[in-house]
TIPAMI-428836 format. One line per 3 residues: their letters; for each residue z, y, x of N, C-alpha, C. Coordinates in pm, whole numbers. Layout:
N
A	Z,Y,X,Z,Y,X,Z,Y,X  ...
//
This chain:
156
MSD	-12094,-6482,1567,-12026,-6373,1633,-11972,-6417,1768  -11920,-6540,1773,-11861,-6585,1900,-11967,-6596,2009  -12091,-6634,1973,-12199,-6638,2073,-12228,-6498,2126
FLG	-12236,-6400,2035,-12265,-6262,2075,-12153,-6208,2163  -12030,-6220,2116,-11916,-6166,2190,-11893,-6242,2321  -11917,-6373,2320,-11896,-6454,2439,-11995,-6424,2551
AFG	-12106,-6360,2518,-12205,-6326,2620,-12155,-6217,2714  -12052,-6145,2673,-11998,-6037,2755,-11886,-6091,2844  -11863,-6024,2954,-11757,-6066,3046,-11795,-6195,3115
SGG	-11733,-6305,3074,-11760,-6432,3139,-11900,-6484,3111  -11966,-6430,3009,-12103,-6472,2977,-12209,-6407,3063  -12168,-6313,3146,-12262,-6253,3241,-12335,-6129,3193
IDG	-12312,-6085,3070,-12378,-5965,3019,-12280,-5849,3026  -12326,-5738,3080,-12241,-5619,3088,-12270,-5520,2976  -12387,-5530,2915,-12423,-5436,2810,-12545,-5485,2736
TVE	-12575,-5416,2628,-12690,-5453,2547,-12737,-5333,2468  -12862,-5336,2430,-12920,-5235,2343,-12959,-5309,2216  -12888,-5283,2110,-12905,-5358,1986,-12896,-5267,1866
SGA	-13006,-5246,1798,-12998,-5164,1677,-12920,-5236,1567  -12931,-5367,1562,-12860,-5444,1460,-12711,-5454,1484  -12667,-5432,1608,-12525,-5446,1640,-12440,-5343,1568
VLG	-12501,-5235,1522,-12424,-5133,1451,-12359,-5191,1325  -12417,-5296,1270,-12359,-5359,1151,-12222,-5418,1181  -12200,-5459,1306,-12073,-5521,1342,-11992,-5442,1442
WRV	-12009,-5310,1445,-11941,-5230,1546,-11790,-5247,1541  -11732,-5263,1422,-11587,-5277,1411,-11539,-5406,1478  -11613,-5514,1458,-11577,-5641,1518,-11593,-5633,1670
IKQ	-11701,-5572,1714,-11724,-5556,1857,-11610,-5477,1919  -11571,-5368,1855,-11463,-5284,1907,-11329,-5360,1909  -11305,-5443,1809,-11180,-5517,1805,-11173,-5620,1919
FLP	-11282,-5693,1940,-11280,-5801,2038,-11315,-5754,2180  -11379,-5639,2190,-11411,-5580,2320,-11359,-5437,2320  -11228,-5418,2324,-11169,-5285,2305,-11212,-5181,2408
RVR	-11258,-5224,2524,-11301,-5128,2626,-11449,-5096,2617  -11513,-5142,2510,-11656,-5118,2492,-11685,-4968,2491  -11796,-4929,2546,-11841,-4790,2545,-11970,-4785,2462
FVT	-11964,-4710,2354,-12080,-4698,2266,-12165,-4577,2302  -12295,-4595,2286,-12392,-4487,2297,-12486,-4506,2180  -12514,-4398,2109,-12615,-4407,2004,-12738,-4329,2050
VRR	-12852,-4384,2017,-12980,-4315,2042,-13044,-4299,1906  -13065,-4175,1867,-13113,-4146,1732,-13258,-4101,1735  -13329,-4146,1636,-13470,-4111,1617,-13490,-4087,1468
PIG	-13568,-3987,1430,-13590,-3967,1287,-13638,-4095,1219  -13580,-4124,1104,-13610,-4248,1033,-13759,-4264,1008  -13827,-4157,974,-13972,-4166,951,-14045,-4217,1074
EVY	-14005,-4171,1191,-14067,-4219,1316,-14036,-4367,1339  -13917,-4408,1303,-13880,-4549,1320,-13966,-4636,1229  -13982,-4595,1103,-14068,-4670,1011,-14210,-4679,1066
ESL	-14263,-4568,1115,-14400,-4567,1171,-14411,-4660,1291  -14313,-4656,1379,-14315,-4740,1498,-14310,-4888,1460  -14222,-4924,1368,-14212,-5063,1325,-14339,-5110,1255
AKF	-14398,-5023,1174,-14519,-5058,1101,-14634,-5093,1196  -14636,-5031,1313,-14742,-5063,1411,-14738,-5210,1451  -14623,-5272,1437,-14606,-5413,1472,-14598,-5502,1349
GLY	-14630,-5445,1233,-14626,-5523,1110,-14486,-5550,1058  -14391,-5466,1098,-14253,-5483,1054,-14221,-5377,949  -14164,-5423,840,-14131,-5332,731,-13989,-5363,684
PTA	-13892,-5281,727,-13752,-5305,688,-13736,-5305,537  -13633,-5376,491,-13604,-5377,349,-13559,-5238,305  -13569,-5212,176,-13531,-5082,122,-13387,-5049,159
GEL	-13367,-4934,218,-13234,-4887,252,-13178,-4939,384  -13246,-5034,449,-13193,-5095,571,-13174,-4992,683  -13277,-4912,709,-13265,-4813,816,-13167,-4702,778
ETK	-13164,-4667,652,-13071,-4564,608,-12925,-4610,624  -12900,-4737,594,-12764,-4792,612,-12725,-4789,759  -12815,-4832,846,-12786,-4829,990,-12765,-4686,1037
DEL	-12842,-4593,984,-12828,-4453,1021,-12689,-4401,982  -12642,-4437,863,-12508,-4396,819,-12399,-4458,908  -12418,-4584,946,-12321,-4649,1034,-12320,-4584,1173
LDV	-12436,-4542,1220,-12441,-4471,1348,-12362,-4340,1340  -12368,-4274,1223,-12288,-4153,1203,-12139,-4184,1224  -12094,-4298,1172,-11953,-4337,1183,-11919,-4368,1329
VET	-12005,-4447,1395,-11980,-4484,1535,-11969,-4359,1621  -12049,-4258,1590,-12048,-4135,1669,-11916,-4057,1657  -11834,-4090,1559,-11704,-4023,1546,-11599,-4088,1636
LPG	-11629,-4204,1693,-11532,-4273,1779,-11516,-4197,1910  -11393,-4184,1957,-11371,-4116,2085,-11451,-4184,2196  -11514,-4101,2278,-11588,-4152,2393,-11730,-4196,2365
TLR	-11772,-4191,2240,-11910,-4230,2207,-12004,-4117,2242  -12113,-4152,2309,-12217,-4053,2339,-12332,-4068,2242  -12397,-3956,2211,-12512,-3955,2121,-12628,-3887,2192
FDY	-12744,-3949,2183,-12865,-3890,2239,-12977,-3901,2137  -13069,-3808,2146,-13191,-3817,2067,-13292,-3898,2147  -13368,-3980,2080,-13468,-4066,2143,-13557,-3988,2239
HEL	-13598,-3870,2198,-13693,-3791,2278,-13629,-3728,2402  -13498,-3739,2416,-13428,-3685,2533,-13417,-3786,2648  -13452,-3910,2624,-13420,-4015,2719,-13488,-4002,2855
SDG	-13595,-3924,2863,-13662,-3908,2992,-13605,-3790,3072  -13509,-3719,3015,-13446,-3605,3083,-13346,-3656,3188  -13355,-3603,3308,-13268,-3647,3417,-13120,-3628,3389
EVA	-13083,-3517,3326,-12942,-3493,3295,-12890,-3592,3191  -12975,-3626,3096,-12938,-3727,2996,-12922,-3862,3064  -13014,-3895,3151,-13005,-4022,3225,-12876,-4028,3305
KRL	-12839,-3917,3366,-12717,-3912,3445,-12594,-3938,3358  -12587,-3872,3242,-12474,-3892,3152,-12468,-4035,3100  -12584,-4090,3067,-12592,-4226,3016,-12550,-4327,3124
FTH	-12600,-4309,3244,-12568,-4395,3358,-12418,-4397,3385  -12360,-4279,3399,-12218,-4272,3434,-12129,-4321,3320  -12170,-4295,3196,-12091,-4340,3081,-12090,-4493,3072
CLQ	-12207,-4553,3081,-12217,-4698,3063,-12165,-4777,3182  -12198,-4732,3301,-12163,-4809,3420,-12032,-4768,3484  -11981,-4650,3446,-11858,-4599,3506,-11871,-4592,3659
LAF	-11990,-4552,3703,-12021,-4533,3844,-12079,-4394,3865  -12074,-4348,3988,-12141,-4222,4020,-12292,-4240,4004  -12357,-4138,3955,-12501,-4143,3933,-12575,-4163,4064
DEQ	-12669,-4255,4063,-12749,-4287,4181,-12883,-4213,4170  -12888,-4096,4229,-13008,-4011,4222,-13131,-4083,4278  -13116,-4153,4387,-13229,-4223,4448,-13283,-4331,4354
WWR	-13191,-4403,4294,-13232,-4506,4198,-13309,-4442,4082  -13256,-4331,4029,-13323,-4261,3920,-13463,-4219,3960  -13478,-4161,4076,-13610,-4115,4122,-13707,-4232,4136
SWE	-13656,-4348,4176,-13745,-4463,4192,-13796,-4516,4057  -13724,-4488,3949,-13762,-4535,3816,-13818,-4426,3726  -13805,-4303,3768,-13838,-4188,3683,-13978,-4194,3621
QTI	-14076,-4239,3694,-14213,-4241,3644,-14257,-4379,3595  -14163,-4472,3585,-14194,-4607,3543,-14172,-4622,3394  -14269,-4674,3325,-14255,-4701,3182,-14221,-4849,3169
VQI	-14104,-4876,3112,-14059,-5013,3095,-14069,-5046,2947  -14144,-5151,2918,-14160,-5193,2780,-14144,-5343,2771  -14108,-5388,2653,-14098,-5532,2632,-14233,-5583,2583
DMP	-14251,-5712,2592,-14368,-5778,2537,-14340,-5796,2388  -14387,-5702,2307,-14350,-5700,2165,-14394,-5826,2091  -14515,-5877,2111,-14550,-6002,2040,-14454,-6117,2076
ARL	-14416,-6128,2203,-14322,-6233,2242,-14185,-6209,2179  -14144,-6083,2173,-14015,-6048,2110,-14016,-6085,1962  -14127,-6056,1895,-14137,-6089,1753,-14134,-6240,1732
DRL	-14201,-6314,1821,-14196,-6460,1812,-14052,-6510,1825  -13980,-6452,1920,-13840,-6494,1941,-13754,-6459,1820  -13777,-6342,1761,-13702,-6305,1641,-13731,-6401,1526
REN	-13858,-6440,1511,-13893,-6535,1405,-13823,-6671,1429  -13822,-6715,1555,-13755,-6840,1589,-13605,-6833,1558  -13545,-6718,1583,-13401,-6701,1566,-13362,-6650,1427
YPR	-13459,-6634,1339,-13430,-6576,1207,-13316,-6648,1135  -13315,-6782,1130,-13202,-6847,1060,-13067,-6813,1124  -13060,-6807,1256,-12935,-6774,1323,-12896,-6629,1296
LQA	-12994,-6539,1293,-12965,-6398,1266,-12913,-6380,1124  -12971,-6452,1030,-12924,-6445,891,-12782,-6501,881  -12755,-6612,951,-12621,-6670,950,-12521,-6572,1012
LKV	-12562,-6502,1117,-12476,-6401,1179,-12442,-6290,1081  -12540,-6244,1006,-12516,-6139,907,-12416,-6186,800  -12431,-6310,756,-12340,-6365,655,-12199,-6376,714
ELA	-12190,-6430,836,-12060,-6444,902,-11994,-6308,920  -12070,-6210,960,-12017,-6075,979,-11967,-6017,847  -12046,-6031,742,-12005,-5980,611,-11876,-6047,563
ELL	-11865,-6178,584,-11743,-6250,545,-11624,-6204,627  -11644,-6185,755,-11536,-6140,843,-11488,-6001,802  -11582,-5911,775,-11544,-5775,734,-11473,-5776,599
ASS	-11517,-5862,508,-11456,-5869,376,-11314,-5928,382  -11291,-6021,475,-11162,-6089,481,-11060,-6021,571  -11103,-5918,643,-11013,-5849,735,-11006,-5702,697
PGL	-10903,-5662,622,-10894,-5524,575,-10907,-5420,686  -10856,-5451,804,-10863,-5355,915,-11004,-5338,969  -11093,-5429,931,-11232,-5421,978,-11327,-5380,867
GLN	-11277,-5370,745,-11363,-5341,631,-11433,-5208,641  -11529,-5188,556,-11610,-5066,557,-11539,-4950,491  -11431,-4977,419,-11362,-4868,349,-11237,-4825,424
//
């Protein structure tokens, strides 16, 4: 957790897009109280199909648990929610930009990126996830222990 949290502020990271981070939203909120959350929702069936294209098959209930946690995060004041299929809409981009960066929307910047498709190198990403698997599992254990030992952070 300290590696993840330490990457913000003095670590040089201003934001991140992490589907797994929803598991630790309470810890993130406690240690980064000014954090601004945005959820991007996609029907679970579409997520399963997308992951399967890369040979990824979440464990039973994993996506449903994350979906339920996203429901909770969306109740937090100031959290924005978008549907995955809305992300190419200019008005959605404007709301997302201003919410995350706390800056006036840069129309020229948006126009310069509007027709650009940005994707990650998925095979390289999967290789990196495999390399980091032990650390990711340790993070999950650490997070579960932290939530269990801190009543104010617990799931109930």
